C-alpha positions as CSV (number, residue, x, y, z in Angstrom):
1,M,-5.2,-55.9,-18.4
2,L,-1.8,-56.7,-17.1
3,V,-0.4,-60.3,-17.2
4,I,2.1,-60.5,-14.4
5,P,4.5,-63.5,-14.1
6,S,4.9,-64.8,-10.6
7,I,8.0,-66.6,-9.2
8,D,7.8,-68.5,-5.9
9,L,11.1,-68.0,-4.0
10,R,12.5,-70.7,-1.7
11,E,16.0,-70.4,-0.3
12,G,16.9,-68.0,-3.1
13,R,15.7,-70.2,-6.0
14,S,12.5,-70.6,-7.9
15,R,10.3,-73.3,-6.4
16,V,9.3,-74.3,-10.0
17,V,12.0,-75.1,-12.5
18,F,11.5,-73.1,-15.8
19,W,12.3,-74.7,-19.1
20,P,10.9,-72.6,-21.9
21,G,12.1,-74.9,-24.6
22,V,11.0,-78.2,-23.1
23,S,8.4,-79.0,-25.8
24,A,11.0,-78.6,-28.5
25,G,13.8,-80.1,-26.5
26,T,15.8,-76.9,-26.8
27,G,17.5,-74.6,-24.3
28,S,18.1,-75.7,-20.7
29,P,16.0,-75.6,-17.4
30,T,16.7,-73.1,-14.7
31,D,15.6,-72.3,-11.2
32,R,17.5,-69.0,-11.1
33,P,14.7,-66.5,-10.5
34,E,16.6,-63.5,-12.1
35,R,16.9,-65.5,-15.4
36,I,13.3,-66.5,-15.3
37,A,12.2,-62.8,-14.7
38,R,14.5,-61.6,-17.5
39,R,12.9,-64.0,-19.9
40,F,9.4,-62.9,-19.2
41,V,10.4,-59.2,-19.4
42,E,11.9,-59.9,-22.8
43,L,8.6,-61.4,-23.8
44,G,6.7,-58.2,-22.7
45,A,6.1,-58.4,-19.0
46,T,5.8,-55.0,-17.4
47,V,5.7,-56.1,-13.7
48,V,7.2,-59.2,-12.0
49,H,5.6,-60.7,-8.9
50,L,7.7,-62.5,-6.3
51,V,6.4,-64.7,-3.5
52,D,8.8,-65.1,-0.6
53,L,7.7,-68.5,0.6
54,D,10.2,-68.6,3.4
55,G,9.3,-65.1,4.5
56,A,5.6,-66.0,4.6
57,R,6.3,-69.0,6.8
58,S,8.7,-67.1,9.2
59,G,6.8,-63.8,9.3
60,A,9.8,-61.8,8.0
61,P,11.4,-61.3,4.6
62,A,13.9,-64.1,3.9
63,N,14.8,-63.9,0.2
64,L,15.9,-60.3,-0.1
65,E,19.2,-61.2,-1.8
66,A,17.2,-62.9,-4.5
67,V,14.9,-59.9,-4.7
68,G,17.9,-57.7,-5.2
69,R,19.3,-59.9,-8.0
70,I,16.0,-59.8,-9.8
71,A,15.5,-56.0,-9.4
72,S,19.0,-55.4,-10.8
73,T,18.3,-57.7,-13.8
74,V,15.0,-56.3,-15.0
75,A,14.0,-52.7,-15.6
76,V,10.3,-53.2,-14.6
77,P,8.6,-52.9,-11.2
78,V,9.1,-55.8,-8.8
79,Q,6.2,-56.7,-6.5
80,V,6.9,-58.8,-3.5
81,A,4.7,-60.8,-1.1
82,G,5.5,-62.8,2.0
83,G,6.5,-61.8,5.4
84,L,6.1,-58.0,4.9
85,E,3.4,-57.2,7.4
86,G,5.2,-54.3,9.1
87,A,6.6,-50.9,8.1
88,D,10.2,-51.9,8.8
89,R,9.8,-55.1,6.8
90,I,8.5,-53.1,3.8
91,R,11.5,-50.7,4.1
92,L,13.8,-53.7,3.9
93,A,12.1,-55.0,0.8
94,F,12.3,-51.5,-0.8
95,A,16.0,-51.3,0.1
96,A,16.5,-54.6,-1.6
97,G,14.9,-53.4,-4.8
98,A,11.2,-54.1,-4.5
99,T,8.9,-51.3,-5.7
100,R,5.6,-52.8,-4.7
101,V,4.5,-54.9,-1.7
102,V,1.6,-57.2,-0.9
103,L,0.4,-57.7,2.7
104,A,-1.4,-60.8,4.0
105,M,-5.1,-60.9,4.9
106,S,-4.4,-60.8,8.6
107,V,-3.7,-57.0,8.4
108,V,-7.4,-56.4,7.9
109,E,-7.7,-56.8,11.7
110,D,-5.1,-54.2,12.5
111,P,-6.0,-50.7,11.1
112,A,-3.0,-49.1,12.8
113,L,-0.7,-51.5,11.1
114,I,-2.3,-50.7,7.7
115,R,-1.8,-47.0,8.3
116,D,1.9,-47.5,9.3
117,C,2.5,-49.6,6.2
118,L,0.7,-47.1,3.9
119,A,2.9,-44.4,5.3
120,V,5.9,-46.2,3.9
121,A,4.5,-47.8,0.7
122,G,1.6,-45.5,-0.3
123,D,-0.2,-46.5,-3.4
124,W,2.4,-49.3,-4.0
125,L,0.9,-51.3,-1.2
126,A,-1.6,-54.0,-1.9
127,V,-3.5,-56.3,0.5
128,G,-4.1,-59.9,-0.3
129,L,-7.5,-61.4,0.3
130,D,-8.8,-64.9,-0.3
131,P,-12.4,-64.4,-1.3
132,R,-13.5,-68.0,-1.2
133,P,-16.3,-68.5,1.3
134,E,-14.7,-71.5,3.0
135,R,-11.5,-69.6,3.4
136,L,-13.2,-66.6,4.9
137,A,-15.2,-68.9,7.3
138,A,-12.0,-70.7,8.4
139,F,-10.0,-67.5,9.1
140,P,-9.6,-66.7,12.8
141,W,-11.4,-63.4,12.8
142,R,-11.4,-61.2,15.9
143,R,-15.0,-60.2,15.4
144,P,-18.3,-61.7,16.2
145,A,-19.3,-62.7,12.6
146,V,-17.5,-63.7,9.4
147,P,-17.2,-60.6,7.2
148,T,-18.2,-60.6,3.5
149,V,-15.6,-59.9,0.8
150,E,-17.5,-56.6,0.0
151,G,-17.3,-55.6,3.6
152,L,-13.6,-56.3,3.9
153,V,-12.8,-54.4,0.7
154,G,-14.9,-51.5,2.0
155,E,-12.9,-51.4,5.2
156,L,-9.6,-51.5,3.3
157,V,-10.7,-48.7,1.0
158,D,-11.7,-46.6,4.0
159,H,-8.2,-47.1,5.4
160,G,-6.7,-45.8,2.2
161,V,-5.8,-49.1,0.4
162,R,-6.0,-48.7,-3.3
163,R,-4.7,-52.1,-4.5
164,L,-5.9,-55.6,-3.9
165,V,-4.6,-59.1,-4.8
166,L,-7.4,-61.6,-4.7
167,S,-6.0,-65.2,-4.4
168,H,-8.1,-68.2,-5.4
169,G,-5.8,-71.2,-5.1
170,G,-6.9,-73.6,-7.8
171,T,-10.6,-72.5,-7.7
172,R,-12.0,-70.6,-10.6
173,P,-12.6,-66.9,-9.7
174,D,-16.2,-65.7,-9.3
175,D,-16.5,-63.4,-12.3
176,A,-19.7,-61.8,-11.1
177,L,-18.2,-61.0,-7.7
178,L,-15.1,-59.5,-9.3
179,A,-17.1,-57.4,-11.7
180,S,-19.1,-56.1,-8.8
181,L,-16.0,-55.1,-6.8
182,T,-14.5,-53.3,-9.8
183,R,-17.7,-51.3,-10.3
184,S,-18.3,-50.6,-6.6
185,F,-14.8,-49.5,-5.4
186,D,-12.2,-47.2,-6.7
187,L,-9.2,-49.5,-6.6
188,D,-7.0,-51.8,-8.7
189,V,-7.9,-55.4,-8.4
190,L,-5.3,-58.1,-9.3
191,V,-6.3,-61.8,-9.4
192,A,-4.1,-64.7,-8.6
193,G,-4.8,-68.4,-8.9
194,G,-7.6,-70.3,-10.6
195,I,-6.7,-69.2,-14.1
196,A,-6.3,-72.3,-16.3
197,D,-6.7,-71.1,-19.8
198,L,-7.0,-68.2,-22.2
199,D,-10.8,-68.1,-21.8
200,G,-10.3,-67.5,-18.1
201,I,-8.1,-64.6,-18.9
202,R,-10.6,-63.1,-21.2
203,R,-13.4,-63.4,-18.6
204,L,-11.3,-61.5,-16.1
205,R,-10.5,-58.9,-18.6
206,D,-14.2,-58.4,-19.3
207,A,-14.9,-58.2,-15.6
208,G,-12.7,-55.1,-15.4
209,I,-9.8,-56.6,-13.5
210,R,-6.6,-54.6,-13.5
211,G,-4.2,-57.5,-13.8
212,I,-3.7,-61.3,-13.3
213,I,-0.8,-62.9,-11.6
214,L,0.3,-66.2,-13.2
215,G,2.9,-68.5,-11.7
216,E,3.1,-72.2,-12.3
217,P,0.8,-72.2,-15.5
218,L,3.4,-69.9,-17.1
219,L,6.5,-71.6,-15.8
220,S,5.2,-75.1,-16.7
221,G,4.1,-74.0,-20.2
222,A,0.4,-74.7,-19.6
223,I,-0.3,-71.1,-20.6
224,D,1.8,-69.4,-23.3
225,F,2.8,-65.9,-22.2
226,P,2.5,-64.1,-25.5
227,A,-0.9,-65.7,-26.0
228,A,-1.9,-64.6,-22.5
229,L,-0.9,-61.0,-23.3
230,E,-3.0,-61.2,-26.5
231,A,-6.0,-62.6,-24.6
232,A,-5.7,-59.8,-22.0
233,A,-5.5,-57.0,-24.5
């Protein structure tokens, strides 16, 4: 299972300051995302995930310069989320150096948009879903009833989507649901959020998850990256 470090981008910088030597009082802190990405790649990361917070808020990519700096610094795939719900926006992200993109849950209601985006990104496109029941219930669906996670995944697979990012905020992922999804559908499932320790990583590995996306727990030192790689193996 992949362990993918995640960096939140705000105005070209990392939202979370990274200080890998804080416990020993060595090194120096940085909010330069390219330096943070390089450090995790040196430790063994094979993909870097970026969240364009400004882009997610505005509805269009807003940190492409930072994406470009990161892509030119590390020789691994760069996956970007935030403000990319459109074929032209994906082209801009790819031109900046992104190699994978994640679209927001809202695209589920627009099959034509999904097709247009797939025509540009192909298998390197993922759709993000929040599977928590209260989040699904609160979403402004344009349909008579709140869909199930399984139903949404089935729709996306029928449209040609082969990659999902399931976001859980601070809530522990439902291991049984995730295992059911990986058994029932032919697609890669990535999990973000709700992972607090190495046991949580092992549970997701055993559920058949393709990869986990870790942001603040890694940058804060709450989870050690080499230990996470070992737990995911």
